[in-house]
C-alpha positions as CSV (number, residue, x, y, z in Angstrom):
1,M,207.2,-189.0,-6.5
2,L,203.8,-187.9,-7.7
3,N,202.5,-184.5,-6.6
4,T,199.3,-185.2,-6.8
5,P,165.2,-211.4,0.7
6,S,163.0,-214.0,1.2
7,A,162.2,-217.5,-0.3
8,G,159.2,-216.0,-2.0
9,A,161.6,-214.5,-4.6
10,A,162.9,-218.0,-5.5
11,T,161.6,-218.0,-9.0
12,Q,163.0,-214.6,-9.9
13,D,166.3,-213.9,-11.5
14,V,168.8,-212.2,-9.1
15,R,171.3,-209.7,-10.3
16,P,174.0,-208.1,-8.1
17,G,172.9,-205.1,-6.1
18,D,169.3,-206.3,-5.4
19,H,169.8,-206.8,-1.7
20,D,172.2,-205.9,1.1
21,S,175.3,-208.1,0.8
22,S,176.4,-208.6,4.3
23,G,173.2,-209.6,6.0
24,G,174.1,-207.1,8.7
25,P,176.6,-207.6,11.6
26,A,175.1,-210.9,12.8
27,A,177.6,-213.5,14.0
28,Y,175.6,-216.4,12.7
29,W,172.9,-217.5,10.2
30,D,170.3,-220.1,10.5
31,V,170.5,-222.1,7.3
32,H,167.6,-224.1,5.9
33,G,167.6,-226.1,2.7
34,G,164.6,-226.1,0.4
35,P,163.0,-227.7,-2.7
36,A,164.7,-227.5,-6.0
37,V,163.8,-224.5,-8.2
38,P,163.6,-225.3,-11.9
39,R,166.7,-223.9,-13.5
40,P,167.2,-220.7,-11.5
41,T,169.3,-217.9,-13.0
42,I,171.8,-216.1,-10.8
43,G,173.9,-213.1,-11.6
44,M,177.5,-213.2,-10.4
45,G,179.1,-210.2,-8.7
46,G,182.3,-208.5,-9.8
47,F,185.8,-209.9,-9.3
48,K,187.0,-209.1,-5.8
49,H,190.7,-209.9,-6.4
50,L,190.8,-207.3,-9.2
51,L,188.6,-204.7,-7.5
52,V,191.0,-204.1,-4.6
53,P,194.2,-203.4,-6.5
54,C,192.2,-201.2,-8.9
55,L,190.9,-199.1,-6.0
56,A,194.5,-198.7,-4.9
57,A,195.8,-198.0,-8.4
58,A,193.5,-195.0,-8.6
59,C,195.8,-193.3,-6.1
60,L,198.5,-193.2,-8.8
61,S,196.3,-191.0,-11.0
62,D,195.5,-187.3,-11.1
63,R,192.2,-188.2,-13.0
64,P,189.2,-190.3,-11.9
65,W,189.1,-194.0,-12.1
66,R,185.6,-195.4,-12.7
67,I,185.1,-199.1,-11.8
68,D,181.9,-200.8,-13.0
69,N,180.5,-204.1,-11.8
70,A,182.2,-203.4,-8.4
71,P,180.8,-205.9,-5.9
72,R,179.2,-204.4,-2.7
73,I,181.4,-206.3,-0.3
74,E,183.2,-205.4,2.9
75,D,186.5,-204.8,1.0
76,R,184.9,-202.1,-1.1
77,R,183.3,-200.4,1.9
78,L,186.5,-200.4,4.0
79,L,188.8,-199.5,1.1
80,S,186.5,-196.6,0.2
81,T,186.7,-195.4,3.8
82,M,190.5,-195.6,3.8
83,L,190.7,-193.6,0.5
84,R,188.4,-190.9,1.8
85,H,190.5,-190.7,5.0
86,L,193.6,-190.2,2.7
87,G,192.0,-187.3,0.9
88,A,190.6,-189.0,-2.2
89,T,187.0,-188.4,-3.3
90,V,185.0,-191.7,-3.6
91,V,181.5,-191.8,-5.1
92,D,179.5,-195.0,-4.7
93,D,176.7,-195.4,-7.2
94,G,175.3,-198.9,-7.0
95,S,177.6,-201.2,-9.0
96,R,180.0,-198.3,-9.9
97,V,182.6,-196.8,-7.7
98,T,184.5,-193.7,-8.9
99,V,187.8,-192.6,-7.2
100,D,189.3,-189.2,-7.8
101,A,192.7,-189.2,-6.0
102,S,193.8,-185.7,-7.2
103,G,193.3,-184.4,-3.6
104,L,195.2,-187.2,-2.0
105,D,197.1,-185.8,1.0
106,G,197.5,-188.6,3.5
107,A,200.0,-191.4,4.0
108,H,198.7,-193.2,7.1
109,V,196.5,-196.2,6.9
110,P,194.9,-196.9,10.4
111,D,194.6,-200.6,11.3
112,R,191.1,-200.0,12.6
113,W,190.2,-200.4,8.9
114,S,193.1,-202.3,7.4
115,A,192.9,-205.1,9.9
116,G,189.5,-206.1,8.6
117,I,190.5,-207.0,5.1
118,H,193.6,-207.9,3.1
119,G,193.1,-205.4,0.2
120,G,194.6,-202.5,2.1
121,V,198.0,-204.0,1.5
122,Y,197.9,-202.5,-2.0
123,L,197.7,-199.0,-0.7
124,L,201.3,-199.4,0.6
125,P,203.1,-199.2,-2.8
126,V,200.8,-196.5,-4.2
127,L,201.0,-194.2,-1.2
128,L,204.7,-194.6,-1.2
129,A,204.8,-193.6,-4.8
130,A,202.3,-190.8,-4.6
131,R,203.3,-189.3,-1.2
132,G,206.9,-190.4,-0.8
133,E,206.1,-192.2,2.5
134,V,203.6,-194.6,4.0
135,N,202.7,-195.6,7.5
136,S,200.4,-198.6,8.0
137,G,199.0,-200.8,10.7
138,L,198.4,-204.5,10.4
139,H,196.4,-206.0,7.5
140,G,193.8,-208.7,8.0
141,G,191.3,-210.8,6.2
142,C,191.2,-214.5,6.7
143,S,193.4,-215.8,9.5
144,I,195.3,-218.1,7.1
145,G,198.5,-216.0,6.8
146,G,201.9,-216.3,8.4
147,G,201.8,-212.9,10.2
148,T,201.1,-212.2,13.8
149,G,197.9,-213.8,14.9
150,G,197.2,-214.9,11.4
151,A,197.4,-211.4,10.0
152,R,198.6,-211.0,6.4
153,P,202.5,-210.8,6.5
154,L,204.1,-207.6,5.3
155,S,207.8,-208.6,5.1
156,H,207.6,-209.5,1.4
157,V,205.8,-206.3,0.6
158,A,208.7,-204.4,2.3
159,S,211.2,-206.4,0.4
160,V,209.7,-205.6,-2.9
161,L,209.5,-201.9,-2.1
162,E,213.2,-201.9,-1.1
163,K,214.0,-203.1,-4.6
164,F,212.7,-199.7,-5.8
165,G,214.9,-197.8,-3.4
166,A,212.5,-197.5,-0.4
167,V,213.6,-197.7,3.2
168,C,211.2,-199.9,5.1
169,E,210.6,-200.9,8.7
170,V,208.3,-203.8,9.5
171,S,207.3,-204.4,13.1
172,A,204.6,-206.2,15.1
173,H,202.4,-203.1,14.6
174,G,202.7,-202.6,10.8
175,L,205.0,-201.0,8.2
176,R,206.7,-197.7,7.7
177,A,208.4,-196.8,4.4
178,T,210.0,-193.8,2.8
179,A,210.9,-193.4,-0.9
180,P,214.3,-192.2,-2.0
181,V,214.8,-188.5,-3.0
182,G,213.3,-188.1,-6.4
183,G,210.9,-191.0,-6.0
184,L,210.9,-194.7,-6.6
185,R,213.3,-196.0,-9.3
186,G,213.0,-199.0,-11.6
187,A,214.2,-202.4,-10.6
188,L,214.9,-205.9,-11.8
189,I,212.9,-208.3,-9.7
190,D,212.6,-212.1,-10.0
191,L,209.3,-212.8,-8.5
192,A,210.2,-216.5,-8.1
193,D,212.3,-215.2,-5.2
194,Y,209.0,-214.5,-3.4
195,A,207.6,-218.0,-4.1
196,E,208.3,-221.6,-3.3
197,T,208.7,-224.4,-5.8
198,E,205.7,-226.6,-6.1
199,P,207.3,-230.1,-5.9
200,L,204.9,-231.9,-8.3
201,T,205.2,-229.5,-11.2
202,G,208.3,-227.3,-10.4
203,T,206.3,-224.1,-10.8
204,P,206.5,-221.1,-8.4
205,T,203.7,-220.9,-5.8
206,G,203.1,-219.8,-2.2
207,P,201.4,-217.2,-0.1
208,H,203.6,-214.2,-1.1
209,Y,203.7,-214.7,-4.8
210,S,200.5,-212.9,-5.8
211,G,201.0,-210.0,-3.4
212,A,204.6,-209.5,-4.5
213,T,203.7,-209.3,-8.1
214,K,200.9,-206.8,-7.6
215,T,203.0,-204.7,-5.3
216,A,205.8,-204.6,-7.8
217,L,203.4,-203.6,-10.6
218,L,201.9,-200.8,-8.6
219,A,205.3,-199.5,-7.5
220,A,206.7,-199.7,-11.1
221,V,204.3,-197.7,-13.2
222,T,205.1,-194.3,-11.8
223,A,208.7,-194.9,-10.9
224,R,211.7,-193.5,-12.8
225,G,213.3,-195.9,-15.2
226,T,212.6,-199.4,-16.4
227,T,211.3,-202.3,-14.2
228,V,211.6,-205.9,-15.3
229,L,209.5,-208.4,-13.4
230,R,210.5,-212.0,-14.2
231,H,208.3,-215.0,-13.5
232,P,205.2,-213.0,-12.6
233,Y,202.2,-214.5,-10.8
234,P,200.1,-215.9,-13.7
235,K,196.5,-215.4,-12.6
236,P,194.2,-212.8,-14.1
237,D,194.0,-210.6,-11.0
238,A,197.7,-209.7,-11.7
239,L,197.8,-209.9,-15.5
240,E,194.5,-208.0,-16.0
241,L,195.8,-205.4,-13.5
242,A,198.8,-204.9,-15.8
243,R,196.6,-204.5,-18.8
244,L,194.4,-201.9,-17.0
245,L,197.5,-199.9,-15.9
246,G,198.5,-199.9,-19.5
247,E,195.2,-198.5,-20.5
248,A,195.6,-195.7,-18.0
249,G,198.9,-194.6,-19.6
250,A,201.6,-196.9,-18.3
251,R,204.0,-198.4,-20.8
252,I,203.8,-202.2,-20.1
253,E,204.7,-205.3,-22.0
254,V,203.3,-208.6,-20.7
255,S,204.3,-212.2,-21.4
256,A,204.0,-215.4,-19.4
257,E,207.7,-215.1,-18.3
258,Q,208.2,-211.4,-17.9
259,I,206.5,-208.1,-17.5
260,T,208.4,-205.0,-18.5
261,V,207.3,-201.5,-17.2
262,E,208.7,-198.2,-18.5
263,G,208.0,-196.0,-15.5
264,L,206.2,-192.8,-16.2
265,G,208.0,-190.7,-13.5
266,G,204.6,-189.1,-12.9
267,P,200.9,-189.8,-12.5
268,L,198.8,-192.2,-14.4
269,G,195.8,-191.1,-16.4
270,G,192.2,-191.9,-15.8
271,A,190.6,-195.3,-16.4
272,D,187.2,-196.9,-17.1
273,V,187.2,-200.4,-15.8
274,T,184.5,-203.1,-16.1
275,L,185.3,-206.0,-13.7
276,P,184.7,-209.5,-14.9
277,S,182.5,-211.8,-12.7
278,D,184.1,-213.0,-9.5
279,L,185.9,-216.3,-10.3
280,M,185.5,-217.8,-6.9
281,E,181.8,-216.9,-6.8
282,V,181.4,-218.8,-10.0
283,V,183.2,-221.8,-8.5
284,T,181.0,-221.5,-5.4
285,F,177.8,-221.8,-7.4
286,I,179.2,-224.6,-9.5
287,A,179.9,-226.4,-6.2
288,W,176.4,-225.8,-5.1
289,A,175.0,-227.4,-8.2
290,V,177.4,-230.4,-8.0
291,H,176.9,-231.0,-4.3
292,L,173.1,-230.7,-4.3
293,R,172.8,-232.3,-7.7
294,R,170.8,-229.4,-9.2
295,E,170.9,-227.3,-12.3
296,V,171.6,-223.5,-12.4
297,D,172.4,-220.8,-14.9
298,L,175.0,-218.3,-14.0
299,L,175.0,-214.9,-15.7
300,L,178.6,-213.6,-16.3
301,D,180.2,-210.3,-17.1
302,R,183.2,-210.6,-19.4
303,P,182.7,-214.4,-19.7
304,E,185.8,-214.8,-21.9
305,L,188.1,-213.6,-19.1
306,V,186.2,-215.8,-16.6
307,R,186.7,-218.8,-18.7
308,A,190.4,-218.1,-19.3
309,G,191.0,-217.3,-15.6
310,L,189.3,-220.5,-14.5
311,A,191.0,-222.8,-17.0
312,P,192.6,-225.1,-14.4
313,E,189.3,-225.3,-12.5
314,L,187.3,-226.0,-15.6
315,E,189.8,-228.7,-16.7
316,C,189.4,-230.4,-13.4
317,L,185.6,-230.2,-13.5
318,S,185.6,-231.7,-16.9
319,A,187.8,-234.6,-15.7
320,M,185.3,-235.1,-12.8
321,G,182.4,-235.3,-15.4
322,V,180.6,-232.1,-14.5
323,P,178.6,-230.8,-17.5
324,L,179.1,-227.1,-18.2
325,D,177.5,-225.4,-21.2
326,W,178.7,-221.9,-22.2
327,E,176.2,-219.8,-24.1
328,G,177.5,-216.2,-24.4
329,P,177.2,-214.6,-21.0
330,R,175.4,-217.6,-19.6
331,L,177.0,-220.7,-18.0
332,R,174.7,-223.6,-17.4
333,V,175.7,-226.2,-14.8
334,R,174.1,-229.6,-14.7
335,P,174.5,-232.5,-12.3
336,A,177.1,-235.1,-13.3
337,E,175.6,-238.5,-14.1
338,R,178.7,-240.0,-12.4
339,L,181.1,-237.8,-10.5
340,R,184.6,-239.1,-10.9
341,S,187.3,-238.9,-8.3
342,A,190.3,-236.5,-8.8
343,Q,193.7,-235.5,-7.6
344,V,193.4,-231.8,-7.2
345,L,196.4,-229.4,-6.9
346,A,195.7,-225.9,-5.7
347,A,198.8,-223.8,-6.5
348,S,199.6,-220.5,-8.2
349,H,199.9,-222.1,-11.7
350,H,197.0,-224.4,-11.1
351,L,193.7,-224.1,-9.2
352,Y,193.1,-221.1,-7.0
353,S,193.7,-222.0,-3.4
354,D,190.3,-220.4,-2.7
355,A,188.7,-223.1,-4.9
356,G,190.2,-226.0,-2.9
357,P,187.6,-226.2,-0.1
358,L,184.8,-226.1,-2.7
359,F,186.4,-228.9,-4.7
360,A,186.8,-230.9,-1.5
361,L,183.1,-230.6,-0.8
362,M,182.2,-231.7,-4.4
363,L,184.5,-234.7,-4.3
364,L,182.7,-236.1,-1.3
365,G,180.1,-237.2,-3.9
366,A,182.7,-238.8,-6.2
367,D,182.9,-242.5,-7.2
368,G,186.2,-243.1,-5.3
369,P,188.8,-241.6,-3.0
370,S,190.2,-238.2,-3.9
371,R,193.1,-236.0,-2.8
372,L,193.5,-232.2,-2.5
373,T,196.9,-230.6,-2.2
374,D,197.2,-226.9,-1.3
375,G,200.5,-225.4,-2.3
376,V,199.6,-221.8,-1.3
377,W,198.1,-221.4,2.2
378,E,199.1,-223.8,5.0
379,N,196.0,-223.1,7.0
380,R,193.4,-223.4,4.2
381,F,191.6,-226.3,6.0
382,G,189.3,-224.5,8.4
383,Y,186.3,-226.4,7.0
384,V,187.6,-229.9,7.8
385,E,186.3,-230.3,11.3
386,G,182.9,-229.0,10.4
387,L,182.6,-231.5,7.5
388,R,183.9,-234.3,9.8
389,G,181.1,-233.4,12.2
390,M,178.7,-234.0,9.3
391,G,180.1,-237.5,8.7
392,A,182.7,-236.7,6.0
393,Q,185.7,-239.1,5.9
394,L,188.6,-236.8,5.7
395,R,192.3,-237.3,6.6
396,R,194.7,-234.4,6.6
397,A,198.5,-234.9,6.2
398,G,200.3,-231.6,6.1
399,N,199.1,-229.7,3.1
400,E,197.2,-232.7,1.7
401,L,193.6,-233.7,2.4
402,H,192.5,-237.2,1.5
403,M,188.7,-237.7,1.0
404,S,186.6,-240.8,0.9
405,P,183.2,-240.4,-0.7
406,G,180.1,-240.6,1.3
407,P,176.9,-238.7,2.2
408,L,176.8,-236.0,4.7
409,R,174.4,-236.1,7.7
410,P,173.1,-233.2,9.8
411,A,175.8,-231.9,12.2
412,P,175.1,-232.5,16.0
413,G,175.6,-228.8,16.8
414,P,176.4,-225.4,15.3
415,L,179.0,-225.2,12.5
416,V,181.9,-222.8,12.9
417,A,183.8,-221.2,10.0
418,T,187.2,-219.8,10.5
419,D,187.7,-218.1,7.1
420,L,185.8,-217.0,4.0
421,R,186.0,-220.2,1.9
422,A,185.4,-222.4,4.9
423,A,182.2,-220.4,5.6
424,A,181.0,-220.9,2.0
425,T,181.9,-224.6,2.0
426,L,180.1,-225.3,5.3
427,L,177.1,-223.3,4.2
428,L,176.7,-225.4,1.0
429,A,177.4,-228.6,3.0
430,A,174.6,-227.7,5.4
431,L,172.2,-227.0,2.6
432,G,172.9,-230.4,1.1
433,T,171.8,-232.2,4.2
434,G,168.2,-230.9,4.0
435,A,168.3,-230.1,7.8
436,P,168.5,-226.7,9.5
437,H,171.9,-225.7,10.8
438,R,173.3,-222.7,12.6
439,L,176.5,-221.4,11.0
440,H,178.9,-219.2,12.9
441,G,181.6,-217.1,11.3
442,V,179.4,-215.7,8.6
443,T,180.9,-212.2,8.9
444,H,183.7,-213.6,6.6
445,L,181.2,-214.0,3.8
446,A,180.6,-210.2,3.6
447,R,184.2,-209.9,2.4
448,G,183.7,-212.2,-0.6
449,Y,180.1,-212.4,-1.7
450,E,177.5,-209.9,-2.7
451,D,173.8,-210.6,-2.0
452,L,174.5,-214.1,-0.9
453,P,171.3,-214.6,1.2
454,A,169.2,-213.4,-1.7
455,K,171.0,-215.6,-4.2
456,L,170.5,-218.6,-2.0
457,A,166.9,-217.8,-1.6
458,A,166.5,-217.8,-5.4
459,L,167.9,-221.4,-5.3
460,G,165.2,-222.5,-2.8
461,A,167.1,-222.0,0.5
462,R,166.1,-219.9,3.4
463,I,168.7,-217.9,5.4
464,D,167.4,-216.6,8.7
465,I,169.6,-213.7,10.0
466,P,169.1,-212.6,13.6
467,D,168.0,-209.1,14.3
468,V,171.0,-207.9,16.3
469,R,169.4,-204.6,17.1
470,G,166.4,-206.4,18.5
471,E,168.6,-208.7,20.6
472,A,170.6,-205.7,21.9
473,A,167.3,-204.1,22.9
């Protein structure tokens, strides 16, 4: 083991960090559409799904990890709090967060923090490696998982850690694990064992596949001996994590079919990381442009990785007829002259499951019926009832959603979002009606979007956030 804003700003460009990201603790927003702004330019925040394992990976190092373009979202705040509780030094400086874990001396992750986000799961393998033990409460985020009360399940994490020689106990209250004497040891793991077979394409998919891959990577790099990970999760939040661990001193070989890690048997070195733009935020603003039939320029960090990471989404958008123009760091989205219907598959080797709700919204404006199949999360349909209340013709059959095109009308009452992407989808749907709506469940948005009210204001919308302090008084 290791020893160690307002609508008046609508014509201005908005870059991440200009405004508070969460809009405060308010339980709802009042959402108002607005006139089109001629070709607004919006900066995208950093990639959440890479930020959280990078913050965890810093615990494997005896030197600082500096992460630039880090989005100011709830996951960053709560993970930073957890790391400080564990003895690490965390310095927040705008879009940069620096973690020095050389003073790490804790192994307990209280669920008063971990229950609010899913990213704390990645502290489990690194604390086990660095401290020889870990004790954690439940882990939360969106209530779309198969754990107790919708919490993120931990049994697959425990199973992966046991491959490295750990002894794990999973209960209704969380996870306890201890490393073998001498630390974790290398393993041969077929990550397809933590996946299901997607019936249309025969590829691995499912809710445990991504987490199992990242857990195995984080456990392997400082273990003793060689780890071979077959059939790894193919998305950039895992493969880019492997590359970054290599830059920090790990010995890693990556291919589409296998990742081989020669364990260091000791700590990683330091790292300087620049996160790419958040892939799902990019899809969200593409969906805004398509649904509202408007034009927008998106400013991207590391656009080559964004483009590669969204290859399935971009292929689907092209088939739908959505015009996308790439000019260096700028992605211009223009309305489709005719939006074509599509058969959309969200699965680990295809579209991100997170993108599914946003594609469903876009396809309500298509020229014929469409279908969305989600092969990852069984409960990723928390937006359906809200859209039905706005007149959408939707029929769900298991993990399939069948959509008939048609305009949306104002909802008869408040909209209620049950998870992050449902909240984003219903928010864009409400803006598209041109009528004011009250949207509940907006606290989910603080976990995935930085500066969202300000960015929407720059697009001509108005988001009224209640003054909770005033109401309490």
